[in-house]
N, CA and C atoms as an extended XYZ file, in Angstrom:
261
Properties=species:S:1:pos:R:3:atomname:S:1:resname:S:1:resid:I:1 pbc="F F F"
N         3.397      139.619      -62.892 N   MET     1
C         2.621      138.396      -62.843 CA  MET     1
C         1.595      138.511      -61.716 C   MET     1
N         0.353      138.200      -62.034 N   ALA     2
C        -0.726      138.273      -61.047 CA  ALA     2
C        -0.629      137.112      -60.067 C   ALA     2
N        -0.944      137.401      -58.822 N   ARG     3
C        -0.912      136.359      -57.789 CA  ARG     3
C        -2.228      136.371      -57.033 C   ARG     3
N        -3.102      135.451      -57.372 N   GLY     4
C        -4.354      135.326      -56.636 CA  GLY     4
C        -5.307      136.467      -56.909 C   GLY     4
N        -6.253      136.610      -56.048 N   GLY     5
C        -7.245      137.664      -56.187 CA  GLY     5
C        -8.456      137.189      -56.967 C   GLY     5
N        -9.470      138.024      -57.002 N   ALA     6
C       -10.715      137.675      -57.692 CA  ALA     6
C       -10.511      137.714      -59.194 C   ALA     6
N       -11.095      136.745      -59.886 N   ARG     7
C       -11.040      136.682      -61.345 CA  ARG     7
C       -12.451      136.485      -61.862 C   ARG     7
N       -12.756      137.092      -62.975 N   GLN     8
C       -14.069      136.980      -63.596 CA  GLN     8
C       -14.381      135.511      -63.901 C   GLN     8
N       -15.522      135.029      -63.435 N   GLY     9
C       -15.948      133.656      -63.720 CA  GLY     9
C       -15.316      132.589      -62.846 C   GLY     9
N       -14.449      132.974      -61.925 N   ALA    10
C       -13.783      131.993      -61.069 CA  ALA    10
C       -14.671      131.634      -59.885 C   ALA    10
N       -14.436      130.483      -59.329 N   GLY    11
C       -15.150      130.075      -58.125 CA  GLY    11
C       -16.432      129.313      -58.414 C   GLY    11
N       -17.072      128.902      -57.343 N   ARG    12
C       -18.313      128.133      -57.437 CA  ARG    12
C       -19.443      129.035      -57.917 C   ARG    12
N       -20.285      128.476      -58.767 N   LYS    13
C       -21.434      129.218      -59.272 CA  LYS    13
C       -22.448      129.404      -58.150 C   LYS    13
N       -23.230      130.473      -58.204 N   PRO    14
C       -24.222      130.722      -57.147 CA  PRO    14
C       -25.254      129.601      -57.055 C   PRO    14
N       -25.742      129.357      -55.854 N   LYS    15
C       -26.744      128.322      -55.608 CA  LYS    15
C       -28.001      128.578      -56.443 C   LYS    15
N       -28.350      129.849      -56.661 N   ALA    16
C       -29.536      130.184      -57.458 CA  ALA    16
C       -29.405      129.659      -58.883 C   ALA    16
N       -28.184      129.717      -59.451 N   ASP    17
C       -27.958      129.183      -60.798 CA  ASP    17
C       -28.167      127.675      -60.828 C   ASP    17
N       -27.698      126.993      -59.786 N   GLU    18
C       -27.856      125.542      -59.696 CA  GLU    18
C       -29.335      125.167      -59.587 C   GLU    18
N       -30.077      125.894      -58.771 N   ILE    19
C       -31.508      125.627      -58.597 CA  ILE    19
C       -32.254      125.857      -59.910 C   ILE    19
N       -31.922      126.929      -60.623 N   THR    20
C       -32.555      127.219      -61.913 CA  THR    20
C       -32.283      126.100      -62.911 C   THR    20
N       -31.055      125.608      -62.946 N   LEU    21
C       -30.704      124.515      -63.845 CA  LEU    21
C       -31.509      123.260      -63.519 C   LEU    21
N       -31.614      122.926      -62.245 N   ILE    22
C       -32.382      121.752      -61.831 CA  ILE    22
C       -33.849      121.899      -62.204 C   ILE    22
N       -34.408      123.089      -61.987 N   GLU    23
C       -35.808      123.323      -62.351 CA  GLU    23
C       -36.016      123.171      -63.856 C   GLU    23
N       -35.087      123.674      -64.652 N   ASN    24
C       -35.184      123.533      -66.109 CA  ASN    24
C       -35.090      122.074      -66.536 C   ASN    24
N       -34.205      121.317      -65.904 N   MET    25
C       -34.073      119.889      -66.228 CA  MET    25
C       -35.348      119.135      -65.852 C   MET    25
N       -35.924      119.448      -64.683 N   ASP    26
C       -37.156      118.791      -64.245 CA  ASP    26
C       -38.328      119.124      -65.161 C   ASP    26
N       -38.337      120.329      -65.763 N   ALA    27
C       -39.411      120.716      -66.675 CA  ALA    27
C       -39.354      119.909      -67.970 C   ALA    27
N       -38.163      119.467      -68.354 N   VAL    28
C       -37.994      118.700      -69.591 CA  VAL    28
C       -38.278      117.221      -69.368 C   VAL    28
N       -37.821      116.678      -68.250 N   LEU    29
C       -37.951      115.247      -67.990 CA  LEU    29
C       -38.184      115.017      -66.501 C   LEU    29
N       -39.229      114.293      -66.162 N   VAL    30
C       -39.578      114.032      -64.766 CA  VAL    30
C       -38.497      113.148      -64.131 C   VAL    30
N       -37.941      113.556      -62.976 N   PRO    31
C       -36.854      112.786      -62.351 CA  PRO    31
C       -37.192      111.316      -62.095 C   PRO    31
N       -38.438      111.017      -61.726 N   GLU    32
C       -38.800      109.627      -61.442 CA  GLU    32
C       -38.632      108.750      -62.681 C   GLU    32
N       -38.940      109.298      -63.861 N   SER    33
C       -38.795      108.497      -65.084 CA  SER    33
C       -37.325      108.255      -65.404 C   SER    33
N       -36.467      109.204      -65.055 N   VAL    34
C       -35.031      109.027      -65.282 CA  VAL    34
C       -34.491      107.938      -64.365 C   VAL    34
N       -34.895      107.974      -63.085 N   TRP    35
C       -34.451      106.944      -62.148 CA  TRP    35
C       -34.957      105.563      -62.584 C   TRP    35
N       -36.179      105.504      -63.100 N   GLN    36
C       -36.717      104.229      -63.568 CA  GLN    36
C       -35.931      103.726      -64.772 C   GLN    36
N       -35.569      104.626      -65.686 N   ALA    37
C       -34.767      104.231      -66.848 CA  ALA    37
C       -33.401      103.706      -66.404 C   ALA    37
N       -32.805      104.368      -65.408 N   LEU    38
C       -31.526      103.898      -64.874 CA  LEU    38
C       -31.695      102.529      -64.224 C   LEU    38
N       -32.773      102.334      -63.462 N   ALA    39
C       -33.034      101.052      -62.813 CA  ALA    39
C       -33.213       99.945      -63.864 C   ALA    39
N       -33.875      100.269      -64.972 N   ASP    40
C       -34.052       99.283      -66.041 CA  ASP    40
C       -32.709       98.865      -66.633 C   ASP    40
N       -31.821       99.837      -66.833 N   LYS    41
C       -30.483       99.534      -67.366 CA  LYS    41
C       -29.685       98.681      -66.379 C   LYS    41
N       -29.821       98.980      -65.084 N   VAL    42
C       -29.126       98.181      -64.069 CA  VAL    42
C       -29.626       96.744      -64.124 C   VAL    42
N       -30.934       96.567      -64.251 N   THR    43
C       -31.529       95.232      -64.321 CA  THR    43
C       -31.031       94.465      -65.545 C   THR    43
N       -30.796       95.200      -66.639 N   GLU    44
C       -30.280       94.578      -67.864 CA  GLU    44
C       -28.814       94.200      -67.739 C   GLU    44
N       -28.115       94.735      -66.732 N   GLY    45
C       -26.702       94.409      -66.523 CA  GLY    45
C       -25.751       95.403      -67.153 C   GLY    45
N       -26.224       96.587      -67.523 N   ASP    46
C       -25.371       97.615      -68.107 CA  ASP    46
C       -24.350       98.070      -67.052 C   ASP    46
N       -23.064       97.873      -67.352 N   VAL    47
C       -22.005       98.134      -66.376 CA  VAL    47
C       -21.949       99.609      -65.985 C   VAL    47
N       -22.064      100.507      -66.946 N   THR    48
C       -22.025      101.939      -66.643 CA  THR    48
C       -23.199      102.335      -65.749 C   THR    48
N       -24.369      101.786      -66.035 N   ALA    49
C       -25.546      102.079      -65.212 CA  ALA    49
C       -25.356      101.549      -63.799 C   ALA    49
N       -24.779      100.370      -63.673 N   ILE    50
C       -24.532       99.788      -62.350 CA  ILE    50
C       -23.564      100.662      -61.557 C   ILE    50
N       -22.488      101.120      -62.204 N   LYS    51
C       -21.521      101.997      -61.528 CA  LYS    51
C       -22.190      103.293      -61.076 C   LYS    51
N       -23.035      103.864      -61.950 N   THR    52
C       -23.740      105.091      -61.604 CA  THR    52
C       -24.661      104.861      -60.418 C   THR    52
N       -25.425      103.775      -60.462 N   TRP    53
C       -26.361      103.442      -59.378 CA  TRP    53
C       -25.621      103.298      -58.049 C   TRP    53
N       -24.528      102.533      -58.080 N   LEU    54
C       -23.771      102.295      -56.853 CA  LEU    54
C       -23.141      103.574      -56.312 C   LEU    54
N       -22.654      104.443      -57.205 N   SER    55
C       -22.023      105.675      -56.724 CA  SER    55
C       -23.040      106.603      -56.077 C   SER    55
N       -24.286      106.594      -56.570 N   TYR    56
C       -25.313      107.411      -55.930 CA  TYR    56
C       -25.838      106.750      -54.657 C   TYR    56
N       -25.887      105.438      -54.655 N   ARG    57
C       -26.434      104.718      -53.498 CA  ARG    57
C       -25.455      104.677      -52.326 C   ARG    57
N       -24.175      104.398      -52.617 N   PHE    58
C       -23.189      104.199      -51.557 CA  PHE    58
C       -22.084      105.252      -51.534 C   PHE    58
N       -22.034      106.132      -52.529 N   GLY    59
C       -20.978      107.141      -52.603 CA  GLY    59
C       -19.752      106.599      -53.312 C   GLY    59
N       -18.873      107.498      -53.662 N   GLN    60
C       -17.648      107.114      -54.349 CA  GLN    60
C       -16.702      106.422      -53.365 C   GLN    60
N       -15.975      105.409      -53.823 N   PRO    61
C       -15.003      104.771      -52.937 CA  PRO    61
C       -13.850      105.726      -52.624 C   PRO    61
N       -13.204      105.503      -51.500 N   LYS    62
C       -12.069      106.323      -51.102 CA  LYS    62
C       -10.963      106.159      -52.134 C   LYS    62
N       -10.380      107.268      -52.553 N   GLN    63
C        -9.321      107.231      -53.549 CA  GLN    63
C        -8.018      107.669      -52.911 C   GLN    63
N        -6.933      107.062      -53.353 N   SER    64
C        -5.622      107.465      -52.853 CA  SER    64
C        -4.796      107.992      -54.021 C   SER    64
N        -3.850      108.833      -53.706 N   VAL    65
C        -2.996      109.439      -54.712 CA  VAL    65
C        -1.567      109.017      -54.440 C   VAL    65
N        -0.904      108.486      -55.460 N   ASP    66
C         0.482      108.076      -55.339 CA  ASP    66
C         1.361      109.230      -55.807 C   ASP    66
N         2.157      109.769      -54.913 N   LEU    67
C         2.993      110.914      -55.250 CA  LEU    67
C         4.392      110.477      -55.683 C   LEU    67
N         4.442      109.692      -56.732 N   THR    68
C         5.729      109.297      -57.297 CA  THR    68
C         5.765      109.718      -58.752 C   THR    68
N         6.958      110.007      -59.244 N   THR    69
C         7.149      110.396      -60.630 CA  THR    69
C         8.222      109.505      -61.226 C   THR    69
N         7.836      108.764      -62.266 N   LEU    70
C         8.765      107.858      -62.941 CA  LEU    70
C         9.472      106.931      -61.960 C   LEU    70
N         8.728      106.435      -60.988 N   GLY    71
C         9.270      105.479      -60.039 CA  GLY    71
C        10.090      106.094      -58.927 C   GLY    71
N        10.222      107.409      -58.909 N   LYS    72
C        11.000      108.069      -57.858 CA  LYS    72
C        10.062      108.902      -56.997 C   LYS    72
N        10.237      108.820      -55.715 N   SER    73
C         9.439      109.632      -54.810 CA  SER    73
C         9.872      111.088      -54.912 C   SER    73
N         8.922      111.973      -54.735 N   ILE    74
C         9.237      113.394      -54.756 CA  ILE    74
C         9.807      113.766      -53.391 C   ILE    74
N        11.005      114.256      -53.387 N   GLN    75
C        11.693      114.628      -52.151 CA  GLN    75
C        11.936      116.129      -52.167 C   GLN    75
N        10.927      116.899      -51.885 N   ALA    76
C        11.060      118.352      -51.870 CA  ALA    76
C        11.002      118.842      -50.434 C   ALA    76
N        11.934      119.692      -50.054 N   PRO    77
C        11.894      120.225      -48.686 CA  PRO    77
C        10.712      121.171      -48.522 C   PRO    77
N        10.165      121.195      -47.332 N   ILE    78
C         9.052      122.085      -47.024 CA  ILE    78
C         9.627      123.330      -46.367 C   ILE    78
N         9.269      124.484      -46.932 N   GLN    79
C         9.751      125.741      -46.370 CA  GLN    79
C         8.559      126.505      -45.820 C   GLN    79
N         8.550      126.721      -44.526 N   TRP    80
C         7.460      127.442      -43.880 CA  TRP    80
C         7.725      128.929      -43.968 C   TRP    80
N         6.689      129.673      -44.337 N   VAL    81
C         6.811      131.130      -44.451 CA  VAL    81
C         5.778      131.753      -43.534 C   VAL    81
N         6.260      132.611      -42.637 N   THR    82
C         5.351      133.328      -41.739 CA  THR    82
C         4.798      134.534      -42.458 C   THR    82
N         3.646      135.074      -42.019 N   PRO    83
C         3.027      136.205      -42.712 CA  PRO    83
C         3.984      137.410      -42.903 C   PRO    83
N         4.841      137.699      -41.917 N   ASP    84
C         5.740      138.852      -42.057 CA  ASP    84
C         6.882      138.572      -43.034 C   ASP    84
N         7.147      137.301      -43.374 N   GLU    85
C         8.201      136.958      -44.330 CA  GLU    85
C         7.672      136.870      -45.762 C   GLU    85
N         6.375      136.880      -45.947 N   SER    86
C         5.792      136.611      -47.259 CA  SER    86
C         5.913      137.787      -48.225 C   SER    86
N         6.296      138.947      -47.783 N   THR    87
C         6.374      140.117      -48.679 CA  THR    87
C         7.736      140.278      -49.280 C   THR    87
């Protein structure tokens, strides 16, 4: 069984790929017109548009994670392993 290591296609895509994608999107549709269309939807009261606007304007709200399963808390002991014990 493989444990970690580099895998084909794994990890974050290169910044150059992201920039190329943004440039291609901008060539198809001017960003200002997209923002204006979103603003128009917000003015109309579109709930999804309002959520999108707020998430870009103020960021996503803090989220918490409840670590319970079927109403029971997970009670797993933590076992610390030093580098010389890991082999």
